[in-house]
TILO-341768 format. One line per field, with one value per residue: residue in one letter; x, y, z of N, C-alpha, C in turn. Coordinates in steps of 0.001 Angstrom, whole numbers, plus 500000, padded with zeros to 6 digits. Layout:
<rs>
res = (A_...)
nxx = (X_...)
nyy = (Y_...)
nzz = (Z_...)
caxx = (X_...)
cayy = (Y_...)
cazz = (Z_...)
cxx = (X_...)
cyy = (Y_...)
czz = (Z_...)
</rs>
This chain:
<rs>
res = (M_P_R_Q_P_R_P_R_Q_A_S_H_Q_P_S_R_R_A_F_L_G_A_A_M_A_S_S_L_V_P_S_V_L_A_D_E_A_S_A_P_S_T_T_G_P_A_Q_V_V_G_T_V_A_L_A_G_P_G_S_P_V_V_M_F_S_K_H_L_A_E_L_G_W_G_D_L_G_T_A_V_R_T_A_G_F_D_G_V_D_L_T_V_R_P_G_G_H_V_L_P_A_R_V_T_D_D_L_P_R_A_V_A_A_I_R_D_A_G_S_T_V_A_M_L_T_T_G_L_T_R_P_G_D_P_A_V_R_A_T_F_E_A_A_R_A_V_G_V_P_R_L_K_A_G_Y_Y_R_Y_A_F_A_D_A_R_R_E_L_A_E_A_T_T_A_F_H_A_L_V_R_L_A_G_E_A_G_V_M_F_A_Y_H_N_H_S_G_D_Y_V_G_A_P_V_W_D_A_L_Q_M_I_E_G_Q_P_S_Q_A_T_G_I_Y_F_D_I_R_H_A_T_V_E_G_G_L_G_G_W_R_A_A_V_Q_M_A_A_P_H_L_R_M_L_A_I_K_D_F_Y_W_E_K_G_A_N_G_R_W_R_V_V_D_C_P_V_G_D_G_M_V_D_W_K_A_F_G_A_E_L_R_A_A_R_F_S_G_P_M_S_L_H_I_E_Y_E_P_G_G_R_T_P_V_E_K_T_E_R_M_L_A_A_A_V_R_D_R_T_R_L_A_A_L_L_A)
nxx = (389006_391085_394531_397094_399771_403076_404964_408019_411172_413847_417105_420161_422108_423086_420802_420936_419836_419919_422654_423710_422360_423282_425980_426063_425178_427278_429384_428623_428438_431047_431869_429705_429788_432251_431684_429867_431487_433224_431622_430809_429983_426867_425354_426556_427716_426605_424888_425471_423684_423660_423164_422050_422218_421008_420299_420491_419323_420208_418646_417842_418137_416127_415185_412268_410798_409065_409984_411926_410793_411235_413325_414495_414453_417074_418668_417560_418351_421131_421406_420337_422028_424505_424014_424187_422206_420532_418799_415722_412412_409966_407596_404598_402087_399354_400836_403285_406651_406377_403642_400399_398922_400900_402458_403248_404999_406736_407659_409646_411616_412155_413142_415375_416914_417461_418897_421055_422289_423549_422060_419145_415766_413728_411108_407668_405489_402135_398833_396738_393503_391151_389869_388891_390252_392042_394775_395711_396313_398221_400200_400984_401934_404001_405673_406463_407835_410076_411371_410698_409111_407681_404988_403235_399940_397128_394971_392158_389342_387679_384360_382994_380302_379381_381508_382094_380834_382144_384803_384464_383754_386084_387834_386847_387380_390169_390961_390358_392285_394603_394346_394742_397350_398692_398305_399878_402342_403442_403804_401475_401188_399668_399450_399700_398090_397657_394711_391669_391925_391503_393168_394531_394481_395858_395042_392818_393920_395353_393213_392273_394215_394067_393966_394757_397055_400388_402539_401510_400597_400754_401977_402831_404603_404286_405951_405776_403074_401825_402615_401419_398751_398861_400454_401671_401611_400286_401431_403434_402169_400881_403009_404077_401925_401762_404154_404674_403859_405215_406412_407524_408962_408046_409877_409905_409323_407724_406031_403681_401988_400703_398566_398099_395405_394623_394242_395490_398066_399666_403099_405493_408903_412571_414148_414509_414106_411592_408653_408747_409800_412657_414666_413273_411693_413625_414418_412117_412121_414422_413632_411629_413128_413284_413801_413212_412845_413498_411857_412749_411199_410829_408949_408764_409628_412564_413527_414834_415042_415083_414354_416640_418083_416222_416262_418905_418820_416911_418209_420369_418980_417965_420310_421197_419036_419108_421566_421139_419119_420453_422072_420133_418583_420362)
nyy = (663033_663760_664517_662451_663013_662480_659683_659917_658902_656737_658021_657467_659140_662305_664988_668182_670170_668989_668612_671242_672310_670620_671201_673844_673540_671985_673808_675456_673910_673244_675696_676088_673812_674319_676607_675513_673707_675398_676717_677472_675011_674781_673027_671046_667632_665751_663746_663862_664003_664418_667797_668694_668900_667481_667339_664487_661676_662144_663915_663157_665420_666101_666714_668089_666709_668004_670519_670178_669301_669093_667404_664151_660838_659754_662039_663712_662420_662759_665588_666282_664858_666065_668612_668275_667096_664591_662904_662223_663473_662028_662678_660988_661095_662607_664254_664086_662838_660121_658542_657752_655722_654205_653232_650687_649668_651857_653036_651278_651537_654272_654667_652990_654302_656743_655842_654647_656918_657756_658745_658673_657595_658966_659302_659302_661432_661498_661712_660455_659826_658411_655318_653528_653993_652631_652998_652992_650484_649561_651552_651455_648805_648854_650765_649463_647329_648545_649494_651956_653161_655396_657495_660318_661461_662451_665381_666449_668628_671362_672354_674002_673900_672169_671625_669659_667341_667137_666698_664242_662632_662766_661561_658942_658021_658295_656530_654081_654047_654010_651504_649881_650645_649658_646918_646589_647125_649706_653222_655784_659066_662110_665456_668726_671437_674849_677022_676147_673466_670182_669468_671803_673252_671415_669974_668634_666898_665296_664148_662604_660575_659373_656516_654854_652448_653027_652361_652541_655056_658665_662013_664330_666902_670360_673193_675764_676014_675501_677731_679783_679320_679419_681665_682786_681246_679011_677288_676089_674696_672927_671426_670207_668632_666983_665660_662860_661607_662406_661961_662777_665890_669024_671578_674992_678571_681771_684997_687490_689832_693012_693765_695944_696252_696339_693957_691192_688849_685645_685272_683359_682595_682546_680168_681289_683951_684637_684256_681978_680526_679321_678605_678036_675998_674093_673444_672164_669929_668635_667991_666194_664254_663820_662029_661590_662080_665359_667352_669599_672455_674690_677093_679705_681973_681440_682662_683288_683062_681258_677713_676218_678107_678545_676067_676040_678211_677316_675116_676474_678047_676006_674881_677083_677414_674959_675155_677353_676288_674312_675921_677418_675545_674572)
nzz = (598248_601006_600673_601901_604242_603140_604162_606016_604820_605732_605547_603928_603077_604165_603884_602137_603736_606318_606567_606534_608728_610817_610622_611485_614122_615045_615017_617046_619361_620616_621926_623585_625267_626449_627926_629732_631075_632400_634153_637552_640022_641620_642946_644384_644850_642125_639760_636312_633391_630016_629745_632071_635486_638357_641866_642393_640503_637062_634317_631007_628295_625668_622217_620825_618057_616354_615747_613903_611565_608859_608435_607576_609103_609752_609319_611212_613602_613362_613394_615927_617655_617022_617908_620599_622148_624160_622914_621110_621107_619629_617087_616603_614964_613086_610359_611545_612261_612087_610705_612009_610660_609548_611554_612503_610562_610087_612515_613707_611701_611746_614383_614294_612321_613587_615809_614480_613617_615836_617925_620082_620836_623148_623941_622789_621046_620738_619194_620330_621505_621515_622458_620571_618252_615605_615490_618055_619492_617694_617843_620568_620729_618833_619989_622347_621184_620028_622194_623409_625835_626825_626283_625057_625494_623386_623223_625241_625265_626868_626352_627865_628361_630230_632491_634405_633407_630955_631752_633017_630829_629299_631091_631223_628600_628603_630637_629446_627436_628997_630148_627881_627297_629534_629139_626900_627892_628078_628941_629286_629240_630465_629294_630590_629316_628743_628700_627055_627461_628767_631694_631971_634530_636009_638368_637373_635521_637283_638575_636497_636311_638725_640752_638727_637248_638197_636593_634089_633476_633980_634586_632120_632566_632085_632522_631503_630606_633039_634496_633051_633750_636530_637772_640126_642794_641998_640050_641492_643552_641885_640704_642972_643806_641637_641737_642561_640301_638060_634827_632367_631189_629733_628260_628105_627656_628452_628224_629403_627356_626585_624022_621124_620962_623521_624811_626703_625905_625475_624953_623434_624257_624420_626656_629948_629393_630072_632149_633679_636690_636946_638768_641153_640153_639521_642119_643028_641344_642205_644794_644199_643055_640314_637274_634654_631020_629649_627471_625081_623774_621086_620808_620070_617357_615717_613445_610068_606539_604349_603902_604691_606213_608249_609534_610452_612262_614044_615227_616378_618254_619847_620956_622430_624259_625598_626894_628575_630160_631642_633290_634670_636084_637864)
caxx = (389657_392256_395817_397789_401185_403971_405830_409430_411974_415188_418063_421526_422962_422510_420279_421620_419314_420443_424098_423970_421891_424200_427245_425958_425159_428618_430235_428194_428552_432283_431881_428666_430295_433319_431038_429291_432555_433866_430666_430961_428905_426085_424488_427300_427847_425400_425108_425159_423300_423472_423629_421303_422610_420093_420834_419902_419508_420171_417559_418245_417492_415858_414577_410969_411064_408187_410717_412804_409880_411703_414415_414206_414771_418514_419154_417097_419253_422448_421332_420108_423262_425545_423658_424477_421055_420605_417900_414608_410994_409546_406169_403901_400746_399159_401802_404508_407737_405784_402187_399730_398507_402081_403316_403800_406141_407666_408306_410937_412576_412538_413980_416653_417687_417925_419951_422216_422932_424226_421158_418173_414400_413418_409667_406865_404357_401029_397589_395733_392500_389966_390262_388493_391135_392884_396195_396082_397036_399399_401226_401469_402709_405233_406523_407054_408756_411333_411967_410418_407867_407011_404197_402358_398585_396542_394278_390713_389090_386428_383468_382463_378857_379274_382894_382138_380495_383201_385951_384109_383824_387505_388440_386429_388147_391581_391145_390367_393593_395588_394230_395403_398789_399184_398342_400983_403598_403991_403271_400742_401109_398836_400156_398911_398160_396829_393584_390445_392289_391455_394527_395113_394770_396636_394286_391920_394749_395622_391979_392181_395105_393850_393534_395271_398373_401451_403432_400822_400234_401382_401861_403870_404412_404734_406082_405306_401613_401425_402833_400353_397518_399057_401721_402297_401860_399529_402283_404244_401262_400621_404143_404211_400874_402045_405502_404781_403373_405949_407038_408322_408780_408167_410681_409675_409126_406768_405670_402435_402171_399457_398560_397606_393961_394379_394061_396723_398291_400868_404154_406550_410230_413644_414268_415188_413690_410180_408094_408957_410777_413439_415382_412325_411287_414722_414353_411016_412545_415362_412856_410893_414118_412840_414878_412710_413313_413040_411715_412872_410326_411142_407655_408942_410151_413985_413832_415354_414252_414993_414226_417926_418395_415315_416775_420107_418456_416209_419223_421107_418106_417881_421569_421201_418069_419597_422646_420517_418379_421408_422477_418992_418104_421430)
cayy = (662491_664588_663912_662098_663394_661434_659264_660192_657722_656772_658510_657023_660275_663517_665978_669469_670881_668398_668845_672622_672499_669943_671924_675019_673067_671528_674963_676086_673033_673341_676853_675857_672866_674977_677481_674681_673105_676410_677303_676914_674147_675338_671982_670033_666405_665385_662972_664687_663332_665499_669088_669106_668208_667627_666736_663159_661135_663139_663818_663410_666533_665672_667764_667777_666606_668910_671718_669800_668463_668963_666436_662729_660196_659715_663414_664205_661874_663399_666989_666343_664415_667069_669770_667976_666569_663181_662108_662817_663287_661784_662818_659871_661662_663166_665275_663914_662082_658822_658669_656679_654619_653445_653124_649338_649538_652987_653373_650578_652101_655606_654514_652416_655334_657707_655181_654491_658236_658023_659339_657729_658110_658871_659325_659521_662344_661026_662466_659436_660187_657545_653910_652792_654327_651464_653309_652910_649239_649486_652459_650918_647591_649237_651453_648432_646517_649271_649890_653355_652934_656617_658128_661432_661344_663605_666331_666628_670057_671795_673239_674848_673780_671510_671197_668396_666255_667038_666056_662839_661940_662651_660599_657602_657672_658181_655293_652962_654075_653583_650045_649307_650890_648697_645597_646572_647312_651048_654236_656771_660206_663238_666741_669898_672511_675962_677402_675363_672054_669382_669381_673137_673592_670274_669128_667754_665825_664388_663398_661620_659429_658834_655129_654098_651856_654018_651974_652706_656451_659692_663387_664963_668226_671500_674325_676981_676055_675589_679111_680573_679139_679692_682373_683109_680011_677887_676321_675367_673716_671907_670513_669400_667629_666043_665101_661393_661090_663017_660981_663558_667337_669882_672744_676194_679767_682719_686156_688138_691109_693703_694131_697266_696276_696382_692613_690496_687606_684888_685324_682383_683218_681632_679774_682273_685315_684800_684321_680736_680616_678106_678232_677376_674755_673161_672982_671195_668695_667952_667416_665052_663340_663524_661517_661290_662971_666735_667621_671031_672972_676049_677539_681033_681925_681835_683443_682608_683316_680053_676512_675865_679084_678310_674909_676490_679063_676473_674366_677424_678394_674832_674797_678179_677143_673829_675649_678181_675402_673700_676913_677871_674493_674177)
cazz = (599444_601306_600420_603125_604271_602705_605262_605839_604589_606295_604556_604161_602775_604757_602957_602226_604906_607543_606617_606926_610099_611717_610599_612344_615511_615372_615291_618289_620522_621401_622825_624585_626243_627193_628910_630777_631864_633233_635097_638896_640479_642728_643489_645097_644084_641384_638551_635162_632153_629063_630235_633251_636705_639474_643082_642350_639156_635993_633350_629633_627617_624297_621396_620237_616620_615608_615338_612789_610790_607483_608366_607616_610373_609992_609404_612511_614613_613223_613814_617368_618314_616839_618730_621989_622880_624516_622106_620376_621429_618240_616810_615957_614877_611740_610016_612313_611642_611795_610587_612752_609792_609149_612724_612640_609656_610053_613784_613828_610751_612230_615574_613859_611617_614591_616582_613600_613534_617099_618907_620608_620988_624577_624145_621601_621182_619910_619265_620641_622517_621435_622566_619379_617132_615299_615677_619470_619778_616826_618379_621839_620483_618138_620964_623203_620393_619770_623459_623762_626568_627297_625237_625413_624961_622728_624101_625363_625459_627471_625599_628928_628498_631531_632680_635152_632494_629938_632386_633240_629544_628951_632013_630795_627407_628953_631399_628489_626784_629984_630263_626711_627453_630513_628507_625940_628606_627891_629840_628503_630158_630032_629274_630990_628305_629197_627855_627230_627444_629986_632215_632135_635925_636519_639286_636631_634972_638393_638788_635418_636521_640061_640809_637579_637535_638033_635507_632812_633213_634804_634107_631299_633164_631277_633442_630814_630665_634450_634930_632425_634510_637957_637710_641402_643543_641452_639361_642477_644145_640866_640531_644179_643793_640547_641900_642535_639024_636954_633933_631421_631320_628552_628625_627293_628473_627883_629043_629024_626667_626271_622614_620738_621176_624951_625355_627044_625183_625827_623935_623682_624223_624811_628063_630782_629052_630369_633491_634422_637775_636727_639985_642049_639508_639735_643507_643111_640671_643086_645894_643651_642491_638945_636428_633319_629961_629498_626040_624797_622721_620619_620298_619488_615982_615696_612251_608886_605337_603538_604737_605277_607251_609365_610266_611150_613407_615010_615955_617215_619379_620717_621703_623400_625322_626384_627754_629622_631047_632565_634283_635472_636974_638799)
cxx = (390908_393546_396547_399228_402052_404884_407281_410191_413316_416164_419456_422517_422348_422014_421042_421149_419925_421927_424404_423530_422837_425535_427189_425963_426544_429535_429879_428524_429866_432295_430840_429181_431432_432751_430488_430373_433186_432928_430835_429760_428197_425259_425249_427377_426531_425809_424678_424815_422990_424004_422950_421709_421588_420721_420178_420132_419413_419036_418076_417460_417356_415181_413293_411098_410148_408959_411748_412023_410365_412792_413891_414765_416268_419113_418755_418029_420618_422430_421196_421360_424346_425287_423815_423316_421209_419688_416772_413293_410304_408037_405653_402438_400552_400110_403137_405578_407334_404272_401504_399350_399671_402993_403957_405050_407188_408318_409612_412000_413067_413488_415347_417525_418252_419048_421210_422992_423611_423368_420206_416801_413989_411924_408973_405728_403274_399851_396439_394799_391331_390390_389881_389341_392045_394370_396648_396899_398318_400533_401821_402366_404027_406199_407211_408119_410095_411976_411825_409085_407125_406305_403360_401005_398220_395732_392766_390487_387732_385650_382849_380944_378557_380641_382992_381868_381604_384454_385673_384210_385281_388177_388093_387236_389616_391846_391185_391707_394691_395548_394939_396922_399391_399288_399518_402338_404262_403297_402727_400448_400283_399563_399223_399140_397190_395699_392371_390701_392028_392895_395166_395402_395557_395824_393347_392691_395090_394394_391831_393047_394905_393336_394026_396657_399502_402400_402813_400475_400961_401198_403090_403760_405066_404745_405617_403784_401118_401587_401821_399095_397660_400369_402395_402626_401187_400400_403047_403396_401016_401773_404353_403153_401139_403327_405563_404448_404134_406646_407953_408059_408872_408854_410441_409374_408197_406730_404330_402738_400801_399511_398010_396105_393591_394189_395419_396839_399582_401846_405228_407909_411295_413636_415073_414807_412260_409851_408252_410055_411605_414180_414464_411857_412376_414723_413252_411403_413538_414630_412106_411816_413689_414015_414416_413224_412691_413021_411722_412017_410763_409861_407699_409575_411608_414384_414412_414439_414046_414811_415529_418283_417488_415772_418011_419750_417692_417211_420045_420282_418022_419133_421608_420252_418506_420684_422092_419783_419301_421814_421333_418486_419141_421133)
cyy = (663305_663817_663659_662570_662212_661008_659553_658893_657865_657158_658049_658128_661532_664472_667286_670234_670330_668671_670258_672874_671862_670659_673141_674608_672648_672692_675632_675241_673165_674514_676699_674938_673469_675880_676663_674126_674110_677016_676674_676080_674790_674270_670975_668778_666055_664567_663827_663797_664422_666787_669509_668258_668511_666951_665372_662620_662242_662886_664070_664565_666156_666800_667255_667821_667486_670086_671449_668898_668218_667907_665005_662107_660203_661096_664047_663710_662529_664820_667108_665915_665486_668304_669500_667459_665075_662305_662935_662498_663226_661901_661606_660268_662211_664325_665132_663143_660645_659010_657499_655478_653716_653104_651740_649161_650623_653322_652589_651144_653463_655507_653953_653465_656354_657099_654990_655803_658632_658673_658263_658387_657876_658773_659584_660484_661909_661994_661572_659877_659217_656074_653078_653073_653137_651722_653111_651649_649143_650358_651912_649698_647911_649919_650452_647648_647210_649789_651350_653353_654175_657302_659254_661224_662569_664421_666153_668112_670280_672634_674262_674960_673153_670894_669877_667215_666046_666381_664572_662038_661741_661589_659172_657138_657445_656895_654079_652886_653609_652065_649356_649497_649891_647303_645467_646743_648654_652005_655398_657960_661346_664561_667871_671050_673603_676260_676529_673862_671403_669168_670733_673476_672517_669390_668186_666624_664805_663550_662312_660395_658771_657396_654267_653535_652839_653662_652230_654152_657378_661043_663771_666446_669318_672738_675627_677085_676144_677009_680054_680512_679517_680397_682681_681826_678796_676831_675472_674334_672575_670919_669659_668306_666559_665256_663576_660794_661653_661941_661644_665030_667991_671172_673869_677361_680730_683974_686692_689495_691716_694220_695519_697400_696289_695028_691964_689195_686960_684946_684319_683043_682203_681330_680831_683708_685616_684736_683037_680948_679330_677667_677487_676049_673691_672596_671942_669868_667916_667292_666164_663959_662870_663060_661176_662267_664357_667044_669125_671413_674391_676599_678967_680888_682368_682647_682596_682819_682051_678847_676119_676802_678897_677130_675279_677272_678285_675692_675276_677813_677238_674686_675872_677883_675978_674282_676504_677310_674787_674667_677284_676818_674086_674679)
czz = (599749_601111_601733_603084_603881_603846_604964_605681_605283_605203_604908_603865_603363_603679_603124_603447_606190_607684_607101_608361_611089_611761_611505_613811_615942_615718_616599_619504_621278_622369_623919_625677_627067_628266_630069_631683_632815_634263_636478_639289_641659_643411_644334_644260_643414_640189_637370_633975_631155_629656_631523_634443_637788_640678_643274_640951_638109_635029_631947_629035_626146_623535_620758_618718_615770_615030_614240_611834_609373_607331_608388_608880_610682_610155_610736_613620_614582_613765_615330_618135_618219_617683_620221_622806_623124_623684_621536_621077_620067_618080_616042_615925_613464_611483_610712_611565_611335_611779_611292_611885_609389_610334_612849_611784_609879_611389_613973_612897_611226_613417_615201_613180_612591_615432_615745_613463_614847_618153_619414_620628_622429_624847_622823_621926_620203_619992_619693_621770_622566_621496_621348_618157_616840_615477_617120_619751_618961_617368_619668_621608_619784_619099_621882_622434_620165_621052_623796_624519_627032_626138_625823_624746_624135_623729_624080_625669_626125_626475_626542_628878_629860_631811_633434_634231_631467_630497_632603_631937_629103_629812_631616_629584_627748_629725_630477_627771_627743_630162_629097_626782_628434_629941_627547_626620_628350_628854_629015_629415_629574_630263_629699_630013_628725_628213_628125_627193_628798_630438_632444_633593_636678_637463_638532_635947_636058_638709_637729_635680_637890_639990_639660_637899_637240_636895_634133_632499_634176_634153_633285_631633_632327_632152_632792_630942_632108_634970_634290_633281_635987_638197_639025_642168_642959_640801_640368_643205_643168_640753_641782_644231_642728_640758_641878_641170_637822_636134_632911_631696_629956_629005_627629_628218_627732_628744_628542_628384_626360_624841_622371_620963_622657_625599_625606_626265_625668_624658_624312_623485_624599_626316_628825_630503_629477_631848_634297_635467_637748_637982_640949_641464_639685_641143_643680_642458_641523_644254_645438_643136_641097_638099_635014_632278_630032_628001_625794_623597_622362_619984_619760_618108_615968_614478_611134_607698_604505_604449_605419_606422_608464_610209_611067_612408_614470_615853_616872_618442_620368_621568_622791_624565_626203_627355_628885_630645_632085_633667_635216_636451_638011_640205)
</rs>
């Protein structure tokens, strides 16, 4: 029988890794905030939440907990708060900060530990795709109980044997999950992921949520993946079509690179160094008056030789990307 990942325990004493990582973030944040404060405003009057100001309601910027997987719940909250983020996008999936089999017991403990550390949980990233999965009801009910009503769904994939049939099957399963989410009083959003994933072109994800209760579902929009699939105008058409249904955003960047074998590949990179048109994206968000959480992802490798050094560099990269995001979306 395969060995199950050990659930993370709430920690009352910061671990050495969390202490060093938070210390590095702490040393970076003052200069980052000073730079932000001295930057000229280009948007006119706006409400500011965290570091991102939109011409309308502000959006909290949170950090995806996958990138700090080595930290326990309390240490995660401390590190994210010290780095200047508004909260956490918490993984509740196999290998995540909360395991699905333990969600009833551990999600309240995880959220409490993060809140006790001075941070908050803005959304949950799950791997849920099957309505018959016993973790579905447990996750939805636990999320409602702790006051975290925004959840990301798992993925469906195309085998490309019959894309119409495969989309129809995914839609049927997703609708059943949305019904359960609505009954539990939470919102279950679908993420657009490039490649052979259902939702890659966005129009199919919109088809999946069509006719479903708006309070129970929506789109978790990923500008990096939308630009991979529609680099010129496709991403912009996608975000405008998705605008009424935007619930959360994934923040990351990339560029195309031709390898030694002559084949093109996607390379993840820091925010602002890639092909995402952040200025135009910011304009679309202002037009949509988006106010949901923005989850920052560090999918590139920040470096580091030891576990402690990797955590330090991950936090430094997160602070840098968050600061760039604020400037680029202004």
